[in-house]
KELUMKOL-232462 format. One record per atom (N, C-alpha, C): residue in one letter; x negated, y negated, z negated; atom name. Coordinates in Angstrom, 1 decimal. Layout:
<recs>
{res=A	X=X	Y=Y	Z=Z	atom=CA}
...
</recs>
This chain:
<recs>
{res=M	X=-31.7	Y=-24.7	Z=-18.2	atom=N}
{res=M	X=-30.4	Y=-24.5	Z=-17.6	atom=CA}
{res=M	X=-29.7	Y=-25.9	Z=-17.6	atom=C}
{res=D	X=-29.0	Y=-26.2	Z=-16.6	atom=N}
{res=D	X=-28.3	Y=-27.5	Z=-16.5	atom=CA}
{res=D	X=-27.1	Y=-27.5	Z=-17.4	atom=C}
{res=V	X=-26.9	Y=-28.6	Z=-18.2	atom=N}
{res=V	X=-25.8	Y=-28.7	Z=-19.1	atom=CA}
{res=V	X=-24.5	Y=-28.8	Z=-18.4	atom=C}
{res=A	X=-24.5	Y=-29.5	Z=-17.2	atom=N}
{res=A	X=-23.2	Y=-29.6	Z=-16.5	atom=CA}
{res=A	X=-22.8	Y=-28.2	Z=-16.0	atom=C}
{res=L	X=-23.8	Y=-27.4	Z=-15.5	atom=N}
{res=L	X=-23.4	Y=-26.1	Z=-15.1	atom=CA}
{res=L	X=-22.9	Y=-25.2	Z=-16.2	atom=C}
{res=T	X=-23.5	Y=-25.3	Z=-17.4	atom=N}
{res=T	X=-23.0	Y=-24.6	Z=-18.5	atom=CA}
{res=T	X=-21.6	Y=-25.0	Z=-18.9	atom=C}
{res=Q	X=-21.4	Y=-26.3	Z=-18.9	atom=N}
{res=Q	X=-20.0	Y=-26.8	Z=-19.2	atom=CA}
{res=Q	X=-19.0	Y=-26.3	Z=-18.2	atom=C}
{res=S	X=-19.4	Y=-26.3	Z=-16.9	atom=N}
{res=S	X=-18.5	Y=-25.8	Z=-15.8	atom=CA}
{res=S	X=-18.2	Y=-24.4	Z=-16.0	atom=C}
{res=I	X=-19.2	Y=-23.6	Z=-16.4	atom=N}
{res=I	X=-18.9	Y=-22.1	Z=-16.7	atom=CA}
{res=I	X=-18.0	Y=-22.0	Z=-17.9	atom=C}
{res=V	X=-18.2	Y=-22.7	Z=-18.9	atom=N}
{res=V	X=-17.3	Y=-22.6	Z=-20.1	atom=CA}
{res=V	X=-15.9	Y=-23.1	Z=-19.7	atom=C}
{res=N	X=-15.7	Y=-24.1	Z=-18.9	atom=N}
{res=N	X=-14.4	Y=-24.6	Z=-18.5	atom=CA}
{res=N	X=-13.7	Y=-23.6	Z=-17.7	atom=C}
{res=T	X=-14.4	Y=-22.9	Z=-16.8	atom=N}
{res=T	X=-13.8	Y=-21.9	Z=-15.9	atom=CA}
{res=T	X=-13.4	Y=-20.7	Z=-16.7	atom=C}
{res=A	X=-14.2	Y=-20.3	Z=-17.6	atom=N}
{res=A	X=-13.9	Y=-19.1	Z=-18.5	atom=CA}
{res=A	X=-12.6	Y=-19.5	Z=-19.3	atom=C}
{res=S	X=-12.6	Y=-20.7	Z=-19.9	atom=N}
{res=S	X=-11.4	Y=-21.1	Z=-20.7	atom=CA}
{res=S	X=-10.2	Y=-21.2	Z=-19.8	atom=C}
{res=A	X=-10.3	Y=-21.7	Z=-18.6	atom=N}
{res=A	X=-9.1	Y=-21.7	Z=-17.7	atom=CA}
{res=A	X=-8.6	Y=-20.3	Z=-17.4	atom=C}
{res=L	X=-9.5	Y=-19.4	Z=-17.1	atom=N}
{res=L	X=-9.1	Y=-18.0	Z=-16.8	atom=CA}
{res=L	X=-8.5	Y=-17.4	Z=-18.0	atom=C}
{res=A	X=-9.0	Y=-17.6	Z=-19.1	atom=N}
{res=A	X=-8.3	Y=-17.0	Z=-20.3	atom=CA}
{res=A	X=-6.9	Y=-17.5	Z=-20.5	atom=C}
{res=S	X=-6.8	Y=-18.8	Z=-20.3	atom=N}
{res=S	X=-5.5	Y=-19.5	Z=-20.5	atom=CA}
{res=S	X=-4.5	Y=-18.9	Z=-19.4	atom=C}
{res=R	X=-5.0	Y=-18.7	Z=-18.2	atom=N}
{res=R	X=-4.2	Y=-18.2	Z=-17.1	atom=CA}
{res=R	X=-3.7	Y=-16.8	Z=-17.4	atom=C}
{res=E	X=-4.6	Y=-16.0	Z=-17.9	atom=N}
{res=E	X=-4.3	Y=-14.6	Z=-18.3	atom=CA}
{res=E	X=-3.2	Y=-14.5	Z=-19.4	atom=C}
{res=T	X=-3.3	Y=-15.4	Z=-20.3	atom=N}
{res=T	X=-2.3	Y=-15.5	Z=-21.4	atom=CA}
{res=T	X=-1.0	Y=-15.9	Z=-20.8	atom=C}
{res=A	X=-1.0	Y=-16.9	Z=-19.9	atom=N}
{res=A	X=0.3	Y=-17.4	Z=-19.3	atom=CA}
{res=A	X=0.9	Y=-16.2	Z=-18.5	atom=C}
{res=D	X=0.1	Y=-15.5	Z=-17.7	atom=N}
{res=D	X=0.6	Y=-14.4	Z=-17.0	atom=CA}
{res=D	X=1.2	Y=-13.3	Z=-17.8	atom=C}
{res=A	X=0.6	Y=-13.0	Z=-19.0	atom=N}
{res=A	X=1.1	Y=-12.0	Z=-19.9	atom=CA}
{res=A	X=2.4	Y=-12.4	Z=-20.4	atom=C}
{res=V	X=2.6	Y=-13.7	Z=-20.8	atom=N}
{res=V	X=3.8	Y=-14.2	Z=-21.3	atom=CA}
{res=V	X=4.9	Y=-14.1	Z=-20.3	atom=C}
{res=Q	X=4.6	Y=-14.5	Z=-19.0	atom=N}
{res=Q	X=5.6	Y=-14.4	Z=-17.9	atom=CA}
{res=Q	X=6.0	Y=-13.0	Z=-17.7	atom=C}
{res=V	X=5.1	Y=-12.1	Z=-17.7	atom=N}
{res=V	X=5.5	Y=-10.7	Z=-17.5	atom=CA}
{res=V	X=6.4	Y=-10.2	Z=-18.7	atom=C}
{res=T	X=6.1	Y=-10.6	Z=-19.9	atom=N}
{res=T	X=6.9	Y=-10.2	Z=-21.0	atom=CA}
{res=T	X=8.3	Y=-10.8	Z=-20.9	atom=C}
{res=V	X=8.4	Y=-12.0	Z=-20.5	atom=N}
{res=V	X=9.8	Y=-12.7	Z=-20.3	atom=CA}
{res=V	X=10.5	Y=-12.0	Z=-19.2	atom=C}
{res=L	X=9.8	Y=-11.6	Z=-18.1	atom=N}
{res=L	X=10.5	Y=-10.9	Z=-17.0	atom=CA}
{res=L	X=11.0	Y=-9.6	Z=-17.5	atom=C}
{res=K	X=10.2	Y=-8.8	Z=-18.2	atom=N}
{res=K	X=10.7	Y=-7.5	Z=-18.7	atom=CA}
{res=K	X=11.9	Y=-7.6	Z=-19.6	atom=C}
{res=K	X=11.9	Y=-8.7	Z=-20.5	atom=N}
{res=K	X=13.0	Y=-8.9	Z=-21.4	atom=CA}
{res=K	X=14.3	Y=-9.2	Z=-20.6	atom=C}
{res=S	X=14.1	Y=-10.1	Z=-19.6	atom=N}
{res=S	X=15.3	Y=-10.4	Z=-18.8	atom=CA}
{res=S	X=15.8	Y=-9.2	Z=-18.0	atom=C}
{res=M	X=14.9	Y=-8.4	Z=-17.5	atom=N}
{res=M	X=15.4	Y=-7.2	Z=-16.8	atom=CA}
{res=M	X=16.1	Y=-6.2	Z=-17.8	atom=C}
{res=D	X=15.6	Y=-6.1	Z=-19.0	atom=N}
{res=D	X=16.3	Y=-5.3	Z=-20.0	atom=CA}
{res=D	X=17.7	Y=-5.8	Z=-20.3	atom=C}
{res=I	X=17.8	Y=-7.1	Z=-20.4	atom=N}
{res=I	X=19.1	Y=-7.7	Z=-20.6	atom=CA}
{res=I	X=20.1	Y=-7.4	Z=-19.5	atom=C}
{res=Q	X=19.6	Y=-7.6	Z=-18.2	atom=N}
{res=Q	X=20.4	Y=-7.3	Z=-17.1	atom=CA}
{res=Q	X=20.8	Y=-5.8	Z=-17.0	atom=C}
{res=E	X=19.9	Y=-4.9	Z=-17.4	atom=N}
{res=E	X=20.2	Y=-3.5	Z=-17.4	atom=CA}
{res=E	X=21.3	Y=-3.2	Z=-18.4	atom=C}
{res=T	X=21.3	Y=-3.8	Z=-19.5	atom=N}
{res=T	X=22.3	Y=-3.6	Z=-20.6	atom=CA}
{res=T	X=23.6	Y=-4.2	Z=-20.1	atom=C}
{res=A	X=23.6	Y=-5.4	Z=-19.5	atom=N}
{res=A	X=24.8	Y=-6.0	Z=-19.0	atom=CA}
{res=A	X=25.5	Y=-5.1	Z=-17.8	atom=C}
{res=A	X=24.6	Y=-4.6	Z=-16.9	atom=N}
{res=A	X=25.1	Y=-3.8	Z=-15.9	atom=CA}
{res=A	X=25.7	Y=-2.5	Z=-16.4	atom=C}
{res=A	X=25.1	Y=-1.9	Z=-17.4	atom=N}
{res=A	X=25.6	Y=-0.6	Z=-18.0	atom=CA}
{res=A	X=26.9	Y=-0.9	Z=-18.7	atom=C}
{res=T	X=27.0	Y=-2.0	Z=-19.3	atom=N}
{res=T	X=28.3	Y=-2.4	Z=-20.0	atom=CA}
{res=T	X=29.4	Y=-2.5	Z=-19.0	atom=C}
{res=L	X=29.1	Y=-3.2	Z=-17.9	atom=N}
{res=L	X=30.1	Y=-3.4	Z=-16.8	atom=CA}
{res=L	X=30.5	Y=-2.1	Z=-16.2	atom=C}
{res=L	X=29.6	Y=-1.2	Z=-15.9	atom=N}
{res=L	X=29.9	Y=0.1	Z=-15.4	atom=CA}
{res=L	X=30.7	Y=1.0	Z=-16.3	atom=C}
{res=A	X=30.4	Y=0.9	Z=-17.6	atom=N}
{res=A	X=31.2	Y=1.6	Z=-18.6	atom=CA}
{res=A	X=32.6	Y=1.1	Z=-18.7	atom=C}
{res=A	X=32.8	Y=-0.2	Z=-18.4	atom=N}
{res=A	X=34.2	Y=-0.7	Z=-18.6	atom=CA}
{res=A	X=35.1	Y=-0.4	Z=-17.4	atom=C}
{res=L	X=34.5	Y=0.1	Z=-16.3	atom=N}
{res=L	X=35.3	Y=0.5	Z=-15.2	atom=CA}
{res=L	X=36.2	Y=1.7	Z=-15.5	atom=C}
{res=P	X=37.5	Y=1.6	Z=-15.1	atom=N}
{res=P	X=38.3	Y=2.8	Z=-15.3	atom=CA}
{res=P	X=38.0	Y=4.0	Z=-14.4	atom=C}
{res=Q	X=38.1	Y=5.2	Z=-14.9	atom=N}
{res=Q	X=37.8	Y=6.4	Z=-14.1	atom=CA}
{res=Q	X=39.0	Y=6.7	Z=-13.3	atom=C}
{res=P	X=38.9	Y=6.8	Z=-12.0	atom=N}
{res=P	X=40.0	Y=7.1	Z=-11.1	atom=CA}
{res=P	X=40.5	Y=8.6	Z=-11.3	atom=C}
{res=P	X=41.7	Y=8.8	Z=-11.2	atom=N}
{res=P	X=42.2	Y=10.2	Z=-11.4	atom=CA}
{res=P	X=41.7	Y=11.1	Z=-10.3	atom=C}
{res=L	X=41.5	Y=12.4	Z=-10.6	atom=N}
{res=L	X=41.1	Y=13.3	Z=-9.5	atom=CA}
{res=L	X=42.3	Y=13.7	Z=-8.7	atom=C}
{res=A	X=42.0	Y=14.0	Z=-7.4	atom=N}
{res=A	X=43.0	Y=14.4	Z=-6.5	atom=CA}
{res=A	X=43.5	Y=15.8	Z=-6.9	atom=C}
{res=T	X=44.8	Y=16.0	Z=-6.9	atom=N}
{res=T	X=45.3	Y=17.3	Z=-7.3	atom=CA}
{res=T	X=46.1	Y=18.0	Z=-6.1	atom=C}
{res=E	X=46.4	Y=17.2	Z=-5.1	atom=N}
{res=E	X=47.1	Y=17.8	Z=-3.9	atom=CA}
{res=E	X=46.6	Y=17.1	Z=-2.7	atom=C}
{res=G	X=46.9	Y=17.8	Z=-1.5	atom=N}
{res=G	X=46.4	Y=17.3	Z=-0.3	atom=CA}
{res=G	X=45.1	Y=17.8	Z=0.2	atom=C}
{res=A	X=44.7	Y=17.4	Z=1.4	atom=N}
{res=A	X=43.4	Y=18.0	Z=1.9	atom=CA}
{res=A	X=42.2	Y=17.2	Z=1.5	atom=C}
{res=L	X=42.4	Y=15.9	Z=1.1	atom=N}
{res=L	X=41.3	Y=15.0	Z=0.8	atom=CA}
{res=L	X=40.9	Y=15.1	Z=-0.7	atom=C}
{res=G	X=39.7	Y=15.6	Z=-1.0	atom=N}
{res=G	X=39.2	Y=15.6	Z=-2.4	atom=CA}
{res=G	X=39.6	Y=16.8	Z=-3.2	atom=C}
{res=T	X=40.3	Y=17.8	Z=-2.6	atom=N}
{res=T	X=40.7	Y=19.0	Z=-3.4	atom=CA}
{res=T	X=39.9	Y=20.2	Z=-2.9	atom=C}
{res=Q	X=39.1	Y=20.1	Z=-1.9	atom=N}
{res=Q	X=38.4	Y=21.3	Z=-1.4	atom=CA}
{res=Q	X=36.9	Y=21.0	Z=-1.5	atom=C}
{res=V	X=36.1	Y=22.0	Z=-1.8	atom=N}
{res=V	X=34.7	Y=21.9	Z=-1.9	atom=CA}
{res=V	X=34.0	Y=22.7	Z=-0.8	atom=C}
{res=N	X=33.1	Y=22.1	Z=-0.1	atom=N}
{res=N	X=32.4	Y=22.8	Z=0.9	atom=CA}
{res=N	X=31.2	Y=23.5	Z=0.3	atom=C}
{res=T	X=31.2	Y=24.8	Z=0.2	atom=N}
{res=T	X=30.1	Y=25.6	Z=-0.5	atom=CA}
{res=T	X=29.1	Y=26.0	Z=0.5	atom=C}
{res=Y	X=29.2	Y=25.7	Z=1.8	atom=N}
{res=Y	X=28.2	Y=26.1	Z=2.8	atom=CA}
{res=Y	X=27.2	Y=25.0	Z=3.1	atom=C}
{res=A	X=27.0	Y=24.1	Z=2.2	atom=N}
{res=A	X=26.1	Y=23.0	Z=2.4	atom=CA}
{res=A	X=24.6	Y=23.4	Z=2.3	atom=C}
</recs>
């Protein structure tokens, strides 16, 4: 077997393993950033004041039960 071919195969395998590790790290960082964004969005939504319910008038006081 040719030594250059063997070295080429080893280099390719090493590069693929390195790429897989880099991809796994990138996915982990992406998941963490999405979790942080989810927490921030939930905090912002929780901070919004609840509007009062309508108690008089035609808008918002009647429920259509024939849907």
